[in-house]
N, C-alpha and C positions, 0 to 999 in steps of 0.2 A: 087265804087257801089253806086248807088243812095239810097234815103231814102225809096222808094217804093218797092225796092228789098228786104230789111230787114224786112218788115212787114209781118205777117201771112196771108195768103190768103185762109183759109179753111172755116171757119165759121163766123157768126155775133155775136157780144156780146152786151148786154145792161147792163151798170152798172150804178146805180143810187147812189148818195151820198147825205149826209145831206146838209141843205141849207146854212150852213156857209162855205162849200167846193164846189168847182166846180164840176159838174156832166158832164161827158164826155160819148157821145154815139158814139161807133165805129160802122160804118155800112159799110159793104163790098158789093157795088153795090146794094143799096137798091131802087135807082130811077127806076121806071117803063118805059117801052118803050111806044111810042105813042099809040100803039094799046092796052094797058092795060095788055101786057103780063108779065111774071114774071120778077122780077127785073133783070136787066143786070149786069154782073160782069165786064163789061169794065169801070164802072164809077169809079172816084177817091173816096177815103175814106174821108168822111165828119166828122168834130169835131165840136160840139155845146156846148158852155159853158153853164152854169146853170145861177142862180139868178143874179150873178154879172153883166151879160150883155155883158161883153166883149168877143170879138171874135178874133181867131188867124186869120192871114192875109190870109190863105189858106183855110179857113172854108167856108161853104155855108149854107144857112136856109134849114131846113128839110121840105119837103113837107108833110103835115099831111096825105094824101092819101097813100103815100109811107110808112109812119111810121105804119099806121094801117094795111096795107097789109103784112108788115113784121112781125107784131105781130101776125097776123091771121095765117100765115104760120108756126111761131115758135110754136104757141099753138096746131095746128092740126098735126104738124109733117110733114116735109118736108124730103125725103130719103136722099137727098145730104147734109143735114145739120144736126149738132148735137145740140140736145136740151139742152138748159141751164137752171138749176134749178131755179125757181123764189121764193122759200120759204124763202131762206136767201140770198138776193141780195147783203148783205154786206160783204160775205165770201163764197168761194166756198167749196162745200162739199168734205170732205175727202173720196176718194174712197177706197174700200176694194177689193183686188185682191187675190183670192186662200185661204182665211183666214176663209171663211164661217161666222159664227156668232160671232167669236172672234174678240176682238179689240186689235190688236198688234201695238202699236205706232212705228214710224219709227224716229229714232234718227239720224236726218241728221247732217252730220259733223263729225261723229264717226264711225270708222271702228271696228265692234264688234268682227269681227274674229280676227283681229290683237290684240285688247285689250284682248280676251280670251287667246290667245296664250302667251301673255306677262304677264299673272298672274304668281305669284311666286309659285312654287311647295310646297307642304307641308312639303317635306322632304329636301328643299333645304336649304342652309346655310343661305338665307336672312330671314327666318323665324324660328330661333332655338327654340322659344318657342313652336311652334306647331309640332316640330319634334318628331317622336316616339322614346322614350328612349330605346336604347339596353339593353336588360337583360343580366347582366354579368353572365356568365355561371359559372365562377370560384368562386363566392361568397359563403359564408357559408350558405346562405339561400337557394341557389340552391341545395346543397348537402342535407340540411335538407329536402327540398321538394321532392327530390328523394327517400330519405329514407321513408318518410311518405307514398308516393305513393306505394313503394314495400309492406310496411306493411299493407296498407288498401287492396291491391290486394290479398294478402295471407289471410287476414281475411275473405274477401268476398268468395273467393274460398272455404275456409275451411267451412263457414257456408252454402253455397249453395250445395257443392258437397260432403262434408265430405272428406272420404278417397278414395272415389270411382274413383277420378281422382288423381293419383299419382302426386306429385310435388316436386320439389327440394327445400330442405330447404336452404335459403341463409347462406353462410358461416357466415356472421357477426351476425346471430341470434342463438347464441348457447342455448341449453335447459337450462331451469332454473331446480334448484336442487328440488323446491317445487312442480313441475308438472312432471308427468311420461312422459318419452321420448316417441316420436313416433315410432311406429313399422313398418310403411307403407313403401314401397318400393320407391326410388327415380328415378328409370328408369322403362320403360315399356318394358319387353323382351318377353312377350307371346302374339303374335297378335292374337291368337285364342281365347282369352278370350272374351266371348260374354256377360256375365251378372255377376253381383256382388250382393250378395256373390254367389259362385257356390254351386250348390245344390247337388252335389255328395260327398261333404264333410260331415263328421260326426259332431255332435254337439260338440264333445270333441276337434275338431281342430278349431272351430269357435273362432274367437277373442271376447273380451268383446263387449257387446252392443254399448258401447260408442265409440268403434273404428271400428265396423263393419257396413258397409252401410246398411240400412234398410229403412223400410217406417217410416216416422217421427211420434214419439210417445209421443213427449213432446209438451205441449202447452206453449209457452213462456209467456203467459199472466195470467196463472192459475198455481197453485202449490198444489199438493196433496202428503200426506205422503205415505210411502210403506204400513202402516197398512190399509189405506184406500183403497189401490190397492187390497190388499188380501182380504178384507171383501166386497168390492163392485163387486162382481162378477154377480150381477143381472144387472149391468149397461149395456145397449145395446152396447156401444163401447168397444173394447178391453181394459181392464185395466192391463193387465200384460205386462211387458217388457220382451224381449228375455232372461234376466238373471233371471226374477222372477220364470220361469218355473222350474228352478232346485233349488229354495230355495231363501232365502233372498239375495239381493245384498249387499255384504260387501265391494265393492270397494268404498273407500271415494271419489275417483275422477270421479265417474260415473255422467252423466249428470242428473241422477234421484235426486241427492241431491244437485244440483247446484241451487243457487239463483241468477246467472248471466243470463241474456238473450242470452249469447254466450256460446258455448262449451269450454272445457278446451284446445283444440289445438288452438282456436282462442286466448284464454287467454295467450297462451305460446308466441304467436307472438307479442301480445300487451305489456306483462310484462316482457318479456325476455330482457336480456342486450343488448344494442345496441353499436355498434361502433361509438364512436363520430366522427364527420367530422374533416378532418385534416385542420387546418388553416396555410396558407402559407402567410408569411408577404409581404406586397406589397411594403415595402421599404428595400433596400439593407442594410445589417448590416455592410458594409465596402465598401468605395469608395477610390480607389487609383488613383493618377494623372498618365497618361502615355503620356508624350509629345511625338511628332512626331509618334504616332500610326497611321499607314498609313490607309486611308480610300479607300482600294482597295478590290474588291470582290474576287479576284483570289488568295489572299495571305492567309497564315495560321501562324499568328505570336504569338499565345497563346496557351501553353500546360502546363497541371499539371502532374508532374511526380509522380511515385510511392513512392518517398522518401518524398512526401508532400511539394515540392518546385515547384513553379510556374515560368516557364519561358516565358519571353516576348521579342520580337524583336521590338526595337525602333530605326528605322533609321539604321545607322552602327553597333549599339550595341545590345548586349543581356544582359537583366537584370534577376536576380534571386530573387523571394521573399520567404523567408522561413514562411510557414504558422505557424510554432510552436513559433518562436521567433519574427516575425514581422519585421526581418531585410532584407534590400535589398542589394544585391551585384552585381557588374558588372562582367559578365563572359568575355566578349570579345568586342573589338572595332576593326572592319574591316578597318578602315582607308579609303581606296580607294574602298569601295563596300557596298552594302546595304543588310540587311538581309530581306529575303523574306518568309523563313518558319522555323519553330522550332518544333521539335518532340523529346520526351523523349523515351529512351528505356523502355520496359515493366518492367523489374526488373534491377535496377542498377542506378549508377550515371552518366551515359552517355547520351549525348544530341546532336542530329544531327542538323545542320544548314544549310540551302540552302540560297544561296546568288543570287543576281542579275546577276553576271556574268556566272552562270551556274555551279558553284562549289558547292561541299557537303563537309563540315567539321564535323569532330566528335571530341568532347570535353569532357574532364573529369571535371564534375561541381564540384566534391569535391576538386580538386587540381587547378582548373582554368587553365587547361593546354589542349593545342590543342593536339590530338593524330595523326590525319592524315587529308589530304585533297584529295578528289576523284574527278576526271573529268569525261567529257564524254557528258555533255549537252552544247549546244551552246547558250542557252538563260536562262532566270532566272528559278529557281527551285522553285515552288510555292507549292508543295505538297510532304510531306515525310511521311513514314509509316513504323513501325517495326514489324518483326515478328521473334522473338528471335535473333538470329545473322544476319538475312536477313534484309537489309535496302533497301527499294524501293523509288525511287525518280521520280516524274513527273514534266516535264518541259514545258515551253512555245514552245519548238521545237517540241511538239507533241509526244515525245519519253517517255519510261517508261523504267528505268533501275533497275534491281535486283542486289544487291551488297552484297557479302558474307564479312563482315568486318573483318573475321579472316584470309582472304587470302590477298596476295599483289596485286592481280588483281584489276583494277578499277571497273569492272563490270562483273557480272555472266551472265545475260540474258538481251537481249535488245528486248523491245516490241514496236510494231508500229501499233497500232489499231486506234488511235484517229486521226481526220484530223485538230484538233485546240488545243489549250492549255489544258493541263491536270491540273485540278485545285482541284480534290478531290481523295484521295487514302485512302483506309481502309483494313486491314487485318483481316480475321477471324482466329483466332489462333487455334480454335477447328477443322475446317473443312479444313484449309489450302487454303481456297479461298480468292481472291483478288478482291476487287471492286474498279473500277476507274471511274470518272466522268470527263467530259470535256465541253469545250466551244462549241463543236459540237453538244450539246444536247444529248449526247450518254452516256448510262450506260453500262459498260462491266464487266462481271465476267470472272476472270481468275483462272484456277485450278493449285494451287501451283506454279511451275516455268514454266509452259508451255508457249509457245510464241503465241499461238493462243487461242483467248478468247472463253469460253464456251458458253456464251450468250452475244448478243449484243442487248440491249433494247433502242428502239427509241421512247417510249411513251412521254417523256418530250418535251417540246417546248422552253426550255430555258437552259441556262447553269446548269450543276449538279455539284454543290460543295458539298452540304449536303449529307453526307453518313454515316451510322451508323448500325453496326451489332447488333442483339439483344442478350444480354447476357443470355437470358432465353430460347430461342429457336435458336439453332445453325445455322439453315438455313434460318432465317428471316432476310431480309435486308430492311431498310428504307432509301428513297432518297427523296430529295427536289429539285425543279426546281427554276430558277430565276424569274425575274420580269414578263416575259411573260407567265410563266407557272404557279406558285404560289401554286404548288401541292405537297402533300407528298404521295408518293406511297410505297407500301408494296410488297416485292417480295419473293416468294418461290424459293430459288436457287436449290432446288433438281429438281423441276419440270420446272423451268424456266418460270414461269407465274406471273402475277401481281394479288395479292390477295385482295388489297383494295386500295383506293386512296380517298383524302379528299382535297378540295379547301380551303386553308387557307386565301385567299384574299390579300396576299402580298408576297413579295420576300422572299424565304426560303433560309437563309444564312448558317445555321449550324443545325445539329442534334446530339443528344446524348441520349443514353438510360439509364435510372436509374439502378443501381446496386442492388438495394434493393426491387424495385416493378416493376411491368410490366407497366411502364409509360415512356413517351418520352418527352424530352424537345427540343423545336426548338425556333430558333432566326430568326427574320425577319427584312427586309429592307423596301424598298418602298412598302407601304407608311406608316406603322404604327409603325415600329421601337419597336416592343414588343418582349417579351419572353413568351412562352406559354408552359404550362405543360399539356400534353394529357394523357388521360386514354386509354389503349390500351386494347382489340381491338375495344372498342366502340368509340374511338375518340372523347370523350367529354372533354371539357376544364375543368381542375382541377383549373388552376389559369392562369391569364394573367397579367404579370408584365411589367410595363413602367416605364421609366426613362431616357434613352437614348434620345438624340436629333438628332443623327445620325443613319445610318443603323448599326444594331448590327451583325458585321461581324465575331466576334470571340467568341468562346465558349469552355469551358473545364470544366471538374468535378474533384472533389477532390477524393482522393483515397479512403476515406471512404463512398463515394456516397451521402452525405449529402448536400454538397454545389456545386452551379455551379458558375462560373466566366464568365462575358460577357465583351466584349470590343467592342468600336465603334470608328467611327471617331470624336467623340467628345473629344477623348483623355482621356477617363476615363476607369478604370476597376471597375465594380461593382459586389459585392458578394451577392448571394442570398441563403438563407436557404430554400430549397425546399423539402427535404426528411428527413425521420427519420433515427436515427443511427442503424446500425446492427454492432455488435461486430465482429471483424475479428482480428485474431492474426497478429500483426507486421504491419498493415496497417490502416493508417487513426488515429492512436493515437498520443498523444502528444510525442513530441521528436523524431519524424520520421526522421528528419535530421540527428539524431545522428547514425542512423542505415545504413548509406551509406556504411560503411565499411564491413557490413555483406552481402551486396548483392553481386551478381555475377558480374564479370567484363570481359570485352572483352579479354584482354591479360595481 
């Protein structure tokens, strides 16, 4: 390609420079024809140097007539040529396209769109100082704030509406002995009531003025004595209260004698005794080492028996920890097998052990003696559940067996509803219903020993291992899903419907209900590894406990309902004091291990 092919051929430009620099004039076809016509475009470009007088080899002298003609054409405008501004010859004027009168500089060399997309997010880990701090719902200040908001709502309602709007008195606000108890109804049973107070009642049936809704008669900024009310009948405004029509008001708690700007009902809410918030320690009061505790979501290796003894499966062995004495004993060593599940009978000293080879063994924990071994499964037994003398086992072979431990038969019923491993089993001893969860994301409800499920729920989108029946409402079941689901769902097993659900944000590994209050404990895996205490049914977090560095796969509750123990793949067992003590005969007290002989036995 030649040099002339690379040069622009559209317009002429005149560029002048200072005397100490060479000034070049590029003219494209400025020489006129012989007849004085417009300059021809066939001429070569000429370059003329300035004051130094040196010319390039290819340059030619400029004709003054041609130069003046070119300048004349440029000044008067030629349609085929673009006008070059002459006001600032040393620099071209920046042109504005589409911006109106605003000056928006163009930052050449920078991709603003890419730079904006690469800016760190305020909530990203790269800027932790700017990230919004999450409010811990389980802290004491949260409970105090909720209590204060509840009290404020009751006071405002009492001041604005009095007793014209019936309201439920919170159970934690007990009446004070110094104030009269409220006589208003807590429920609205008469939808036909149109006005308050009704005008068809006699004056003898009306409540006192301080408890009967009426037109406000008290100015909270001025105070007058009853004597002034009786003598000031000439005052244009009504000076008598409803009680003064029948004589002096002798009620000392009447608003007439109050020196407070709020009524006595509001004072009762403010000055009445409050239930102090329950403080749950964020630190476990005991930590035990658990070597070889498997980090397997589908196993159930920790259970706390009614005799106050904790059973833990560690590799091929099962160990027992006595809560009263703190002693640890080895129950068994399977030698050529691995423990995959542990479950205590409801009342007694017998414990069932599931193995990796599909066997189910029953041991007498008091005498450390194996009673029998039952077969039937062809894969590991990861879930066990007792219902009196009925032992139910779930396996990786997708089958569920009901076994009557009083009979010599290996199994009583064979259930085949799940399509993948059965990893969760729980009996409801009151209703006789069995809940089973599997790796097929299914939750099934079985009625007693029937081989066909009553309900088959498919709402979960991950494995269902966490299952717990409510001890307060016999037909309420809670279930939790795995990593892809992360939800806790509540079921009404009478109607077969899901009543409530909540997204926990992490894998739900285990669930257990509190025996002493309507609260639920859940343990979680990916990605927060925490223990959460929930208030049911509002599902507000009472406490969030952390400490495990692996998934919290195992959970059990003490017989007295005060303590929960958690186990994780970090090979530790942590004991948390979460609930208050409720006295129960023969359960949860010290020396519970000595009462083994008083419990019922299988044979």
